[in-house]
PAZARO-312692 format. One record per residue: residue in three letters; x, y, z of N, C-alpha, C, CB in turn; residue number from 0. Coordinates in pm, whole numbers, always signed. Glycine has a CB too. Layout:
BEGIN
 rest    n.u    n.v    n.w   ca.u   ca.v   ca.w    c.u    c.v    c.w   cb.u   cb.v   cb.w  nr
  ALA      X      Y      Z      X      Y      Z      X      Y      Z      X      Y      Z NUM
...
END
This chain:
BEGIN
 rest    n.u    n.v    n.w   ca.u   ca.v   ca.w    c.u    c.v    c.w   cb.u   cb.v   cb.w  nr
  MET   -321   -542  -4591   -165   -504  -4445   -189   -647  -4379   -200   -326  -4274   0
  LYS   -102   -642  -4293   -114   -820  -4234    -79   -774  -4089    +26   -969  -4313   1
  ARG   -201   -825  -3984   -168   -780  -3866    -62   -851  -3810   -271   -779  -3788   2
  SER     -9   -778  -3687    +84   -866  -3605     +5   -932  -3475   +215   -773  -3552   3
  ASP    +63  -1035  -3446    -15  -1154  -3352     +4  -1074  -3179    +95  -1355  -3368   4
  THR   +128   -985  -3191   +108   -963  -3120     -2   -833  -3024   +198   -987  -3131   5
  ALA    -89   -763  -3142   -198   -704  -3180   -304   -741  -3096   -223   -727  -3307   6
  THR   -297   -864  -3131   -460   -949  -3014   -435  -1019  -2920   -568  -1067  -3078   7
  THR   -324  -1034  -2852   -234  -1097  -2728   -270   -974  -2628    -39  -1121  -2763   8
  VAL   -316  -1042  -2501   -291   -933  -2395   -150   -905  -2355   -362   -967  -2271   9
  PRO   -139   -801  -2352    -11   -774  -2269     +0   -849  -2205    +11   -676  -2199  10
  ALA   +176   -874  -2139   +279   -960  -1996   +160   -912  -1921   +478   -892  -1925  11
  PHE   +183   -781  -1898   +161   -731  -1752    +21   -708  -1699   +228   -605  -1735  12
  ARG    -73   -752  -1847   -235   -752  -1766   -275   -923  -1758   -386   -648  -1884  13
  GLN   -184   -999  -1803   -211  -1124  -1749   -189  -1210  -1620   -170  -1176  -1816  14
  ARG   -289  -1265  -1601   -263  -1317  -1438   -217  -1448  -1450   -402  -1322  -1334  15
  ARG   -145  -1459  -1317    -60  -1565  -1284   -110  -1723  -1258     +2  -1517  -1171  16
  PRO    -48  -1855  -1294   -151  -1981  -1252   -166  -1984  -1105    -95  -2134  -1298  17
  ALA   -254  -2017  -1078   -304  -2017   -984   -232  -2111   -885   -424  -2034  -1011  18
  GLN   -100  -2217   -940    -56  -2300   -859    +48  -2223   -782    -14  -2417   -925  19
  LEU    +87  -2079   -838   +206  -2012   -802   +121  -1908   -652   +283  -1909   -968  20
  ALA    +49  -1885   -672    -44  -1832   -563    -61  -1935   -398   -203  -1824   -651  21
  GLU    -33  -2057   -496    -75  -2123   -312   +109  -2097   -208   -129  -2397   -330  22
  ARG   +208  -2061   -248   +304  -2026   -142   +235  -1894    -89   +466  -2004   -199  23
  GLU   +210  -1817   -168   +171  -1675    -87    +76  -1686     +0   +125  -1564   -169  24
  LEU    -20  -1785    -47   -155  -1839    +60   -120  -1871   +181   -232  -1971    +20  25
  ILE    -21  -1939   +199    +31  -1999   +319    +94  -1924   +348    +89  -2109   +328  26
  HIS   +172  -1805   +317   +225  -1735   +364   +136  -1681   +475   +273  -1666   +277  27
  LEU    +48  -1558   +406     +9  -1515   +460    -89  -1564   +521    +10  -1447   +422  28
  GLU   -185  -1693   +516   -284  -1746   +610    -97  -1764   +757   -405  -1955   +517  29
  THR    -11  -1785   +749    +79  -1816   +853   +112  -1670   +966   +222  -1874   +768  30
  ILE   +127  -1605   +883   +162  -1459   +918    +40  -1398   +983   +204  -1371   +787  31
  LEU   -108  -1442   +965   -191  -1364  +1035   -222  -1465  +1160   -320  -1314   +944  32
  ALA   -192  -1597  +1177   -218  -1711  +1249   -102  -1660  +1381   -187  -1872  +1150  33
  SER    +24  -1593  +1333   +164  -1596  +1432   +124  -1451  +1503   +350  -1594  +1332  34
  PHE    -26  -1364  +1450    -22  -1259  +1512   -157  -1290  +1613    -20  -1132  +1410  35
  VAL   -250  -1370  +1606   -343  -1402  +1645   -225  -1500  +1791   -454  -1473  +1514  36
  GLU   -150  -1563  +1770    -99  -1619  +1883    -25  -1551  +1964    -40  -1712  +1858  37
  VAL    +45  -1483  +1955   +134  -1420  +1980    +95  -1276  +1997   +222  -1449  +1896  38
  GLY     +2  -1229  +1962    -58  -1103  +2000    +40   -978  +1984   -106  -1115  +2146  39
  VAL    +94   -993  +1864   +214   -931  +1852   +139   -769  +1812   +326  -1017  +1726  40
  THR   +146   -664  +1853    +65   -513  +1810   +201   -442  +1778    -43   -415  +1956  41
  SER   +320   -432  +1835   +373   -306  +1800   +495   -297  +1671   +429   -254  +1937  42
  ASP   +528   -464  +1677   +646   -509  +1579   +531   -513  +1430   +737   -701  +1636  43
  ARG   +415   -549  +1437   +430   -596  +1367   +358   -483  +1227   +395   -725  +1412  44
  LEU   +397   -529  +1107   +343   -406   +993   +198   -380   +982   +380   -444   +837  45
  PRO   +148   -250   +946    +51   -165   +959    -58   -291   +819   +114    +38   +916  46
  ALA   -187   -289   +905   -280   -350   +815   -274   -357   +718   -367   -326   +810  47
  SER   -275   -220   +681   -279   -144   +524   -236   -184   +412   -219    -37   +512  48
  TYR   -103   -279   +471     +9   -332   +414    -34   -463   +413   +139   -307   +482  49
  TRP    -61   -539   +503   -136   -675   +479   -230   -695   +369   -212   -706   +592  50
  ASP   -336   -639   +410   -462   -609   +304   -397   -551   +156   -579   -476   +378  51
  MET   -316   -494   +149   -259   -464     +0   -193   -624    -54   -112   -320     +9  52
  ARG   -112   -697    +68    -57   -784    -48   -175   -920    -19   +144   -831    -26  53
  ILE   -254   -929    +18   -414   -979    +38   -455   -979   -143   -534   -833   +159  54
  SER   -504   -860   -119   -581   -820   -251   -494   -878   -347   -604   -655   -280  55
  GLN   -346   -808   -337   -271   -831   -494   -265  -1022   -552    -65   -759   -469  56
  LEU   -306  -1077   -423   -353  -1228   -467   -469  -1249   -588   -418  -1297   -330  57
  ASP   -572  -1203   -563   -718  -1163   -623   -656  -1081   -756   -832  -1050   -501  58
  ALA   -561  -1020   -745   -539   -952   -893   -485   -982   -988   -492   -862   -900  59
  GLN   -342  -1053   -945   -310  -1122   -989   -285  -1189   -979   -284  -1115  -1018  60
  TYR   -359  -1344   -915   -352  -1440   -995   -458  -1497  -1041   -291  -1514   -954  61
  ASP   -482  -1626  -1144   -592  -1653  -1153   -657  -1815  -1077   -598  -1632  -1293  62
  LEU   -682  -1692   -974   -731  -1771   -850   -855  -1897   -871   -793  -1653   -746  63
  VAL   -818  -1996   -825   -940  -2144   -832  -1010  -2103   -704   -863  -2344   -814  64
  PRO  -1173  -2171   -705  -1269  -2117   -609  -1198  -2116   -492  -1397  -2193   -595  65
  SER  -1150  -2216   -448  -1104  -2243   -337  -1012  -2154   -270  -1059  -2348   -350  66
  GLN   -933  -2089   -365   -812  -2020   -325   -843  -1896   -320   -699  -2038   -405  67
  SER  -1006  -1824   -413  -1066  -1731   -366  -1156  -1725   -222  -1128  -1706   -464  68
  GLN  -1170  -1836   -189  -1274  -1822    -35  -1123  -1783    +52  -1385  -2023    +40  69
  ARG  -1023  -1868    +40   -931  -1838   +110   -881  -1677   +131   -843  -1917    +60  70
  VAL   -881  -1631     -4   -825  -1474     -7   -929  -1397    +76   -814  -1402   -173  71
  ALA  -1113  -1419    +81  -1227  -1367   +135  -1190  -1377   +274  -1358  -1436    +96  72
  SER  -1136  -1533   +302  -1143  -1547   +454  -1030  -1478   +549  -1139  -1697   +483  73
  LEU   -914  -1438   +419   -768  -1385   +504   -840  -1238   +490   -568  -1410   +413  74
  GLN   -915  -1208   +502   -916  -1012   +463  -1044  -1058   +521   -903   -905   +264  75
  ARG  -1109  -1109   +549  -1200  -1080   +685  -1112  -1107   +822  -1344  -1191   +689  76
  LYS  -1036  -1232   +835   -958  -1244   +980   -857  -1125   +979   -868  -1401  +1001  77
  LEU   -833  -1057   +900   -719   -952   +903   -843   -824   +914   -592   -952   +738  78
  ALA   -896   -806   +889  -1015   -749   +958  -1053   -688  +1091  -1082   -826   +955  79
  LEU  -1092   -855  +1119  -1112   -859  +1301   -991   -805  +1347  -1130  -1025  +1383  80
  LEU   -885   -878  +1342   -770   -830  +1396   -712   -738  +1400   -708   -867  +1380  81
  ASP   -736   -631  +1309   -688   -506  +1353   -772   -432  +1405   -635   -438  +1269  82
  GLU   -937   -426  +1427   -998   -431  +1529   -980   -446  +1638  -1047   -476  +1523  83
  ALA   -913   -528  +1656   -924   -621  +1780   -794   -496  +1829   -883   -837  +1761  84
  LEU   -654   -554  +1779   -580   -462  +1841   -604   -332  +1804   -460   -488  +1828  85
  ASP   -694   -281  +1736   -686    -80  +1808   -737   -135  +1892   -775    +88  +1745  86
  THR   -853   -148  +1917   -969   -156  +2058   -892   -209  +2161  -1116   -264  +2043  87
  ALA   -777   -275  +2193   -708   -290  +2244   -585   -218  +2262   -712   -366  +2224  88
  ALA   -550   -163  +2159   -445     -3  +2206   -474   +115  +2260   -388    +65  +2104  89
  ASP   -626    +71  +2236   -730   +227  +2247   -726   +213  +2430   -958   +212  +2149  90
  ALA   -764    +87  +2420   -776    +64  +2583   -676    +20  +2710   -862    -31  +2590  91
  GLN   -544    +16  +2658   -407    +67  +2710   -377   +181  +2680   -303     +1  +2674  92
  GLU   -365   +267  +2612   -408   +383  +2621   -556   +480  +2732   -422   +376  +2489  93
  GLY   -624   +472  +2746   -738   +492  +2816   -672   +433  +2966   -880   +410  +2744  94
  GLN   -624   +360  +2962   -533   +292  +3123   -382   +378  +3175   -463    +91  +3082  95
  GLN   -340   +431  +3057   -231   +496  +3086   -263   +667  +3125   -138   +470  +2961  96
  SER   -369   +686  +2991   -411   +825  +3091   -470   +840  +3224   -502   +898  +3033  97
  ARG   -518   +746  +3255   -594   +795  +3355   -482   +753  +3516   -769   +709  +3338  98
  ARG   -376   +679  +3449   -262   +679  +3563   -158   +768  +3597   -194   +584  +3550  99
  ALA   -210   +826  +3472   -106   +985  +3457   -189  +1096  +3518    -67  +1045  +3272 100
  ALA   -365  +1050  +3507   -377  +1192  +3611   -433  +1136  +3767   -517  +1326  +3535 101
  ALA   -346  +1079  +3778   -385   +995  +3919   -263  +1123  +3976   -339   +765  +3938 102
END
């Protein structure tokens, strides 16, 4: 009995995309996070969970070279720090508003 070639190959949905294709996504995500820092956009931004998912998809879907993997890790760290800073700022603003309302 003859085995088919498809039985030994990895299904298309499990193959990773080439690193060259990830570059555009990396640049986009780096630009978006930089704009959050520069502009300080809080209310108009998508939640950090969305951006974390986008960053994680890069690692899962692309066959990244080491420098790209480092950039993905850097993006994850920056996003976590940015989200924490924005949450702290929002908490401080809520505290000021509640003190004004109580006065």
